[in-house]
C-alpha positions, 0 to 999 in steps of 0.5 A, a space after each residue: 500500500 502507499 502508507 509510509 515512505 518510498 524506501 520503506 515500502 520497497 524494503 517491505 515489499 522485497 522482504 515479503 517477496 523473499 519470505 514467499 520465495 524462501 517458503 517455496 524453496 523450502 517446499 522443494 520448488 527449484 529456486 531457478 524457477 523464480 525471480 524475486 522482485 519487490 515493487 513497493 508502492 509502484 504497482 497498485 491493483 486497487 485504490 489506496 484510499 480504503 483499508 480494503 484497497 490497501 490490503 489488496 495492494 499488499 500482495 505477492 504475485 507468483 510466476 514460475 518459469 519452466 526449467 529448460 
């Protein structure tokens, strides 16, 4: 969400993404199948004017690439 400064939001989003990546790796997903990137408050999918919108913007999107 957009609450807080830019750097704080970027760091928080990066830690959130790393936590999910670590979980997936711990469950046996090959870490070569994913890249970890935090976007901070730069890519909202909902309005930050409401608590519900801010909650939607605190997310992790997962895309797994096939191993070739």
